C-alpha positions as CSV (number, residue, x, y, z in Angstrom):
1,M,-4.6,14.1,-2.0
2,T,-4.8,11.0,0.1
3,G,-3.6,11.4,3.7
4,P,-2.1,14.5,5.4
5,K,-0.1,17.0,3.4
6,M,3.6,16.1,3.4
7,H,6.9,17.8,2.8
8,V,9.0,15.5,0.5
9,V,12.7,16.0,-0.1
10,I,14.1,14.5,-3.3
11,V,17.8,14.1,-3.6
12,G,18.8,14.5,-7.2
13,G,17.3,16.8,-9.8
14,S,17.8,14.8,-13.0
15,L,15.0,12.9,-14.8
16,A,14.1,10.4,-12.0
17,G,14.0,13.2,-9.4
18,L,11.9,15.4,-11.6
19,M,9.4,12.7,-12.5
20,H,8.8,11.9,-8.8
21,G,8.6,15.6,-8.0
22,I,5.9,16.2,-10.6
23,V,3.8,13.2,-9.4
24,I,4.1,14.2,-5.7
25,K,3.5,17.9,-6.3
26,R,0.4,17.1,-8.4
27,L,-1.0,15.2,-5.5
28,G,-0.9,18.3,-3.4
29,H,2.3,17.7,-1.4
30,D,5.2,20.2,-1.1
31,V,8.4,19.1,-2.8
32,T,12.0,20.3,-2.4
33,I,14.5,18.9,-5.0
34,L,18.1,19.1,-3.9
35,E,20.5,19.1,-6.9
36,Q,24.3,19.4,-6.8
37,H,24.7,21.3,-10.1
38,Q,24.7,25.0,-9.6
39,S,22.9,26.0,-12.8
40,S,19.5,25.2,-14.2
41,M,20.9,25.4,-17.7
42,R,22.3,21.9,-18.3
43,E,23.3,20.0,-21.4
44,G,23.2,16.5,-20.0
45,Q,26.0,15.2,-22.4
46,A,23.5,15.8,-25.3
47,A,22.7,12.1,-24.8
48,G,20.0,10.3,-26.8
49,I,17.2,8.6,-24.9
50,V,14.7,6.0,-26.0
51,T,11.3,6.9,-24.6
52,M,9.9,3.5,-24.0
53,E,6.5,2.4,-22.7
54,H,6.6,3.7,-19.2
55,S,8.2,7.0,-20.2
56,Q,5.4,7.5,-22.8
57,S,2.8,6.6,-20.2
58,F,4.2,9.0,-17.7
59,L,4.3,11.9,-20.2
60,K,0.8,11.1,-21.5
61,R,-0.5,11.2,-17.9
62,H,1.5,14.0,-16.4
63,D,2.9,16.3,-19.1
64,I,1.1,19.6,-19.5
65,L,3.0,20.4,-22.7
66,K,1.1,17.9,-24.8
67,D,1.0,20.1,-27.9
68,Q,4.9,20.2,-28.1
69,P,6.5,17.1,-29.7
70,Y,9.5,15.7,-28.0
71,A,10.8,12.7,-30.0
72,V,11.8,11.4,-33.5
73,D,9.9,8.2,-34.5
74,C,12.4,5.7,-35.7
75,S,10.1,3.2,-37.4
76,S,12.4,0.2,-37.8
77,V,15.6,-1.5,-36.6
78,Q,18.3,-2.6,-39.1
79,V,21.6,-4.5,-38.7
80,L,24.2,-3.7,-41.3
81,D,27.3,-5.7,-42.3
82,K,30.6,-4.2,-43.2
83,N,29.4,-3.7,-46.8
84,L,26.3,-1.9,-45.6
85,K,24.1,-4.8,-46.6
86,V,21.0,-5.2,-44.4
87,K,21.4,-8.5,-42.5
88,I,18.4,-8.1,-40.3
89,E,15.5,-5.6,-40.4
90,F,12.1,-5.5,-38.7
91,Q,9.5,-3.0,-38.0
92,R,9.7,-1.6,-34.5
93,S,8.6,2.0,-33.8
94,M,10.9,3.6,-31.2
95,M,10.5,7.2,-30.0
96,M,14.0,8.8,-29.8
97,S,14.5,11.9,-27.7
98,S,17.3,13.4,-25.7
99,W,18.3,14.2,-22.1
100,N,18.1,17.9,-22.9
101,I,14.5,17.8,-24.1
102,L,13.2,15.6,-21.3
103,Y,15.1,17.6,-18.6
104,Y,13.7,21.0,-19.7
105,R,10.3,19.5,-20.3
106,L,10.1,18.0,-16.8
107,R,11.5,21.2,-15.3
108,A,8.6,23.1,-17.0
109,N,6.2,20.7,-15.5
110,F,7.8,20.7,-12.0
111,D,8.6,24.4,-11.3
112,G,7.7,26.2,-14.5
113,L,11.2,26.8,-15.8
114,K,11.1,28.5,-19.2
115,S,13.8,27.6,-21.7
116,P,14.3,27.5,-25.5
117,Y,12.9,24.0,-25.3
118,C,9.7,25.1,-23.4
119,M,8.6,28.7,-23.9
120,R,4.9,28.2,-23.5
121,I,3.9,26.7,-20.2
122,P,0.2,26.3,-19.3
123,A,-1.0,27.2,-15.9
124,E,-1.4,24.5,-13.3
125,P,-4.5,23.9,-11.1
126,S,-4.4,25.6,-7.7
127,H,-4.4,22.3,-5.7
128,V,-0.8,21.4,-6.5
129,G,1.8,21.5,-3.8
130,K,4.8,23.9,-3.6
131,A,7.7,23.0,-5.9
132,V,11.3,24.1,-5.1
133,Y,14.3,23.2,-7.2
134,D,17.3,24.0,-5.0
135,Q,20.5,23.7,-6.9
136,G,24.1,23.8,-5.7
137,K,23.2,21.5,-2.7
138,R,24.8,18.3,-1.5
139,V,23.3,15.9,1.1
140,N,25.8,14.8,3.6
141,N,23.7,12.7,5.9
142,V,20.1,11.6,6.7
143,H,18.7,10.3,10.0
144,V,15.2,10.0,11.6
145,I,14.1,12.0,14.7
146,D,10.6,12.0,16.0
147,K,9.2,10.3,12.8
148,K,10.8,12.9,10.6
149,V,13.7,12.4,8.3
150,Q,16.4,15.0,9.0
151,V,18.4,15.8,5.8
152,D,21.8,17.5,6.4
153,V,22.5,19.8,3.4
154,E,25.7,21.6,2.4
155,D,25.6,24.7,0.1
156,L,28.3,24.1,-2.4
157,V,28.7,27.8,-3.1
158,N,29.3,29.2,0.5
159,Q,29.8,25.8,2.3
160,A,27.0,26.7,4.8
161,T,25.2,23.7,6.3
162,T,21.5,23.4,7.1
163,T,19.1,20.6,8.1
164,L,15.8,20.1,6.4
165,S,13.0,18.1,8.0
166,A,11.0,15.9,5.7
167,D,8.1,13.5,6.0
168,Q,9.5,11.5,3.0
169,V,12.8,11.4,1.2
170,I,13.4,10.0,-2.3
171,A,16.9,9.1,-3.3
172,A,17.1,9.8,-7.0
173,D,20.8,10.9,-7.3
174,G,21.9,8.9,-10.3
175,S,24.1,5.9,-11.1
176,A,27.0,7.0,-8.8
177,S,24.4,7.9,-6.0
178,P,26.1,9.4,-3.0
179,M,23.0,8.4,-1.1
180,R,23.7,4.8,-2.0
181,Q,27.3,5.2,-0.8
182,L,26.1,6.7,2.4
183,L,23.5,4.1,3.3
184,Q,24.9,1.0,1.5
185,P,28.7,1.4,1.4
186,Q,29.1,-2.3,0.7
187,L,27.7,-1.9,-2.8
188,K,30.6,-1.2,-5.2
189,H,30.7,-0.6,-9.0
190,S,32.7,-3.2,-11.0
191,F,34.1,-2.4,-14.4
192,A,32.5,-4.5,-17.1
193,G,35.5,-4.6,-19.4
194,Y,34.4,-2.1,-22.1
195,V,33.5,1.5,-22.7
196,A,31.0,3.5,-24.7
197,W,32.1,6.3,-27.0
198,R,29.3,8.7,-27.6
199,G,28.7,11.6,-29.9
200,T,26.2,13.5,-32.1
201,V,26.5,15.0,-35.6
202,L,24.2,17.5,-37.2
203,E,22.1,15.8,-39.8
204,S,22.7,18.5,-42.4
205,S,26.4,18.3,-42.1
206,V,26.7,14.8,-43.6
207,S,26.2,13.5,-47.1
208,D,22.9,12.4,-48.7
209,E,24.3,8.8,-48.7
210,I,24.8,8.8,-44.9
211,R,21.4,10.5,-44.3
212,N,19.7,7.9,-46.4
213,T,21.5,5.0,-44.8
214,F,20.3,6.0,-41.3
215,R,17.1,8.0,-42.0
216,D,14.6,7.4,-39.2
217,K,15.9,4.0,-38.4
218,T,17.8,2.4,-35.4
219,T,20.9,1.0,-37.0
220,L,23.4,-1.5,-35.5
221,H,26.7,-2.8,-36.8
222,S,28.8,-5.3,-34.9
223,T,32.6,-5.4,-34.9
224,N,35.1,-7.9,-33.4
225,G,34.5,-7.3,-29.7
226,G,32.0,-4.5,-29.8
227,Y,29.3,-2.8,-31.8
228,I,27.9,0.6,-32.7
229,A,24.3,1.8,-32.4
230,L,23.0,4.9,-34.2
231,Y,19.6,6.7,-34.3
232,T,18.2,10.2,-35.0
233,I,17.3,12.5,-32.1
234,P,15.9,16.0,-32.0
235,G,18.3,18.8,-32.5
236,E,19.0,22.2,-30.9
237,N,16.1,23.4,-28.8
238,G,14.3,20.2,-29.6
239,S,14.0,20.8,-33.4
240,L,12.4,17.9,-35.3
241,Q,13.1,19.5,-38.7
242,P,15.0,17.2,-41.0
243,G,18.5,18.6,-41.4
244,K,18.4,20.2,-37.9
245,R,18.1,16.9,-36.1
246,L,21.1,15.0,-34.7
247,L,22.6,11.6,-35.6
248,N,23.4,10.1,-32.2
249,Y,25.6,7.1,-31.8
250,V,27.0,4.9,-29.0
251,W,30.1,2.8,-29.9
252,Y,31.1,0.0,-27.6
253,T,34.8,-1.2,-27.5
254,N,36.6,-3.4,-25.2
255,M,39.2,-2.1,-22.7
256,A,40.9,-4.2,-20.0
257,A,40.4,-3.2,-16.4
258,G,43.4,-1.4,-15.0
259,S,45.0,-1.0,-18.4
260,S,46.9,2.1,-19.4
261,E,44.6,2.4,-22.3
262,L,41.6,2.8,-20.0
263,Q,43.4,5.1,-17.7
264,Q,44.4,7.4,-20.6
265,A,41.0,7.4,-22.2
266,M,39.3,8.4,-18.9
267,T,41.8,11.2,-18.1
268,D,40.5,14.5,-19.3
269,D,42.3,17.5,-20.9
270,T,43.2,18.9,-17.4
271,G,44.7,15.7,-16.2
272,R,41.8,14.7,-14.0
273,Q,40.9,11.0,-14.1
274,H,37.2,10.1,-14.2
275,H,35.7,6.8,-13.1
276,H,32.3,6.6,-14.7
277,T,31.9,9.3,-17.4
278,L,34.4,11.6,-19.1
279,P,32.2,14.7,-19.7
280,I,31.5,16.3,-23.1
281,G,34.2,18.7,-24.1
282,K,36.8,17.2,-21.9
283,M,38.3,14.5,-24.0
284,R,42.0,14.8,-24.8
285,S,42.8,15.4,-28.5
286,D,45.3,12.6,-28.7
287,V,42.8,10.1,-27.3
288,W,40.1,11.1,-29.8
289,E,42.5,11.2,-32.7
290,K,43.5,7.6,-32.0
291,Q,39.8,6.5,-31.8
292,R,39.1,8.3,-35.0
293,Q,41.8,6.2,-36.7
294,V,40.3,3.0,-35.1
295,A,36.9,4.0,-36.6
296,H,38.4,4.3,-40.1
297,D,40.1,0.9,-39.6
298,I,37.2,-1.2,-38.5
299,L,33.9,0.7,-39.1
300,P,32.0,1.0,-42.5
301,R,32.6,4.4,-44.1
302,P,29.3,6.1,-43.0
303,F,29.9,5.2,-39.4
304,A,33.5,6.2,-39.5
305,E,32.6,9.5,-41.1
306,L,30.2,10.3,-38.2
307,V,32.9,9.5,-35.7
308,D,35.3,11.7,-37.7
309,R,32.8,14.6,-37.7
310,T,32.1,14.5,-34.0
311,S,33.5,17.6,-32.4
312,Q,32.3,17.0,-28.8
313,P,32.6,13.3,-27.9
314,F,32.3,11.9,-24.5
315,L,33.0,8.5,-22.9
316,S,31.4,6.2,-20.4
317,A,33.1,3.3,-18.6
318,I,30.5,0.6,-18.4
319,S,30.1,-1.0,-15.0
320,D,27.8,-3.1,-12.9
321,I,26.5,-2.8,-9.3
322,D,24.1,-4.9,-7.3
323,V,20.5,-3.8,-7.0
324,S,20.2,-1.5,-4.0
325,Q,17.9,-2.0,-1.1
326,A,14.8,0.1,-2.0
327,V,13.3,0.9,1.4
328,F,14.9,2.5,4.5
329,F,13.6,3.9,7.8
330,G,10.3,2.0,7.5
331,G,9.5,3.5,4.2
332,K,10.4,7.1,4.9
333,L,13.3,6.9,2.5
334,L,13.0,5.2,-0.9
335,F,15.6,4.6,-3.7
336,V,14.5,5.1,-7.3
337,G,15.9,5.2,-10.8
338,D,19.6,4.8,-11.3
339,A,20.1,5.3,-7.6
340,L,18.3,2.0,-7.1
341,V,20.3,0.3,-9.8
342,P,21.9,1.6,-13.1
343,F,21.7,-0.6,-16.1
344,R,24.2,-1.1,-18.9
345,P,23.1,1.3,-21.7
346,H,22.4,-1.5,-24.3
347,V,18.8,-1.8,-23.1
348,A,18.1,2.0,-22.9
349,C,15.9,1.5,-19.9
350,S,17.3,4.1,-17.4
351,T,14.5,6.6,-18.1
352,N,12.0,3.9,-18.4
353,Q,12.8,2.7,-14.9
354,A,12.5,6.2,-13.6
355,A,9.1,6.6,-15.1
356,L,7.8,3.3,-13.9
357,N,9.0,4.1,-10.4
358,A,7.3,7.4,-10.5
359,L,4.0,5.9,-11.7
360,L,4.1,3.3,-9.0
361,M,4.9,6.0,-6.4
362,E,1.7,7.7,-7.5
363,R,-0.3,4.5,-6.8
364,L,1.5,4.1,-3.5
365,L,0.6,7.7,-2.3
366,I,-3.0,7.5,-3.4
367,G,-3.5,4.2,-1.6
368,E,-3.9,1.9,-4.6
369,M,-0.9,-0.3,-3.4
370,N,1.0,-0.8,-0.2
371,L,4.7,-0.3,0.4
372,A,5.5,-4.0,0.1
373,S,3.8,-4.2,-3.3
374,W,5.6,-1.0,-4.4
375,E,9.0,-2.5,-3.3
376,R,8.3,-5.8,-5.0
377,Q,7.4,-4.3,-8.3
378,V,10.3,-1.8,-8.5
379,L,12.8,-4.6,-7.5
380,D,11.3,-7.1,-10.0
381,Y,11.8,-4.6,-12.8
382,A,15.3,-3.7,-11.6
383,H,16.6,-7.3,-11.3
384,A,15.1,-8.4,-14.6
385,T,16.3,-5.4,-16.6
386,R,19.8,-5.5,-15.0
387,L,20.0,-9.2,-16.1
388,R,18.9,-8.2,-19.6
389,S,21.5,-5.5,-19.8
390,V,24.3,-7.8,-18.7
391,T,23.3,-10.4,-21.3
392,W,23.6,-7.8,-24.0
393,G,27.0,-7.0,-22.7
394,F,28.1,-10.6,-23.3
395,M,27.8,-10.0,-27.0
396,A,30.2,-7.1,-26.8
397,L,32.6,-8.7,-24.3
398,L,32.6,-12.3,-25.4
399,P,32.0,-12.4,-29.2
400,D,34.0,-15.7,-29.4
401,V,31.4,-17.5,-27.4
402,F,28.6,-16.4,-29.6
403,K,30.5,-16.9,-32.9
404,E,31.0,-20.6,-32.0
405,Q,27.2,-21.0,-31.7
406,P,25.5,-19.5,-34.8
407,E,22.0,-20.6,-33.6
408,T,22.4,-18.0,-30.8
409,V,22.1,-15.2,-33.3
410,Q,18.8,-16.4,-34.5
411,S,17.6,-17.0,-31.0
412,L,18.6,-13.5,-30.0
413,Q,16.6,-12.1,-32.8
414,R,13.5,-14.1,-31.8
415,I,13.8,-13.1,-28.2
416,W,14.3,-9.4,-29.2
417,V,11.1,-9.5,-31.3
418,I,9.1,-11.3,-28.6
419,G,10.1,-8.6,-26.1
420,S,9.5,-5.8,-28.6
421,E,6.0,-7.0,-29.6
422,N,5.1,-7.1,-25.9
423,N,6.8,-3.7,-25.2
424,I,9.1,-5.7,-22.9
425,A,6.9,-4.5,-20.1
426,P,5.8,-7.7,-18.1
427,V,8.5,-9.0,-15.9
428,N,8.1,-12.5,-17.5
429,N,9.1,-11.1,-20.8
430,L,12.1,-9.3,-19.3
431,L,13.2,-12.6,-17.7
432,L,12.6,-14.4,-21.0
433,Y,14.7,-11.7,-22.8
434,G,17.6,-12.2,-20.3
435,Y,17.6,-15.9,-19.5
436,G,16.6,-16.8,-23.0
437,I,19.9,-15.6,-24.4
438,I,21.8,-18.0,-22.2
439,E,19.3,-20.9,-22.6
440,A,18.9,-20.5,-26.4
441,A,22.7,-20.7,-26.8
442,E,22.7,-24.1,-25.2
443,I,25.8,-23.1,-23.3
444,T,26.8,-25.6,-20.6
445,Q,26.6,-24.7,-16.9
446,R,30.4,-25.0,-16.9
447,T,30.7,-22.4,-19.8
448,I,28.2,-20.1,-18.0
449,S,30.5,-20.2,-14.9
450,D,33.5,-19.5,-17.1
451,I,31.7,-16.5,-18.7
452,F,30.9,-15.0,-15.4
453,Q,34.4,-15.6,-14.2
454,R,35.8,-13.8,-17.3
455,V,33.4,-10.9,-16.9
456,Y,33.5,-10.4,-13.2
457,G,36.8,-12.0,-12.3
């Protein structure tokens, strides 16, 4: 441990909060994670997660469960046309996991939580700090007194309020981030004009034809005004056994802001309207039945069958928000992960950003970098990846622009491969990946302005 022992409070107990908690605890500091959910047993929408380079580096360095696999290796990417003919295919190994697996794995590392995902947890060395995962807690305010951050906490069970004193606070409370709303109320989400329908289907429940079509590959199919992406993830309790794994898909479709269609889709079976994500198990049957019919009308049969077999779909309204300020109170409060900025899910970089932020936090705390360098690197990644995620969204939102310029498709493929071969890690490659889409299309400045006007109003 470099410097005096600290008490660090982390607001938010999902993947970003846990990664930072593990790093800080292993350096000998005491960590308290405050999480609003009232139970440790969480299902996290059963969402698939791509464990990219920073996530893999984090697990290699900090995961004590190294003998327990956590991902399916999808060895290539393929793009299929409506007749299931392969239009594009290239080799690109991608490690596909799930929110459930990573959450329970990180909990095992942070505070030793046992679960069906992690039953054998090795002992940790004695020098680690104290780790507390305090659930059912909401942070209502933060302020500095005598060089300490005072964190006002509400117990969501009994409504009692307390104040914690911390040497350092990490805001890791997700894409909706109440901490961001508290400290940066001027930052607002803007709906991007489309939604993502999500679901999983047990591999053994589908036909051999479907399993063979999608086996261990990342598969894409574009439609008029959207596309669907599909890949295999571990199954119940992290099973990697073929047949027990899950086929996970994300299907993007356009919806107009303020439309009755969007309002109905985001209203759950109890009548409550959601702004960001309609949780698993809450979708109205009439909404899902309509979407099933759309699937049969526009998707190739294997994709449509997966949609039809989905029993627990959920839905996300895709939105954008400006990158948050990263540093507050002279460095005593830092924003990380989706609280810093959420990305559109096309680039699958949310967990990657959390891991990078945590690895940089380790370097900051041991004195390998200063606060200004930490801030610059986390913001470079945030800005570049946000740009890249928005350019992907153009393809879903504005297919007419790209249809009119067929050279764009080839340029997109080249840029994707360049980024993939370099693990899209360096900021320069990220900028190339984002700006290159616009530049390669040879779209005039006037057209770019029109695009942004159509997307952002």
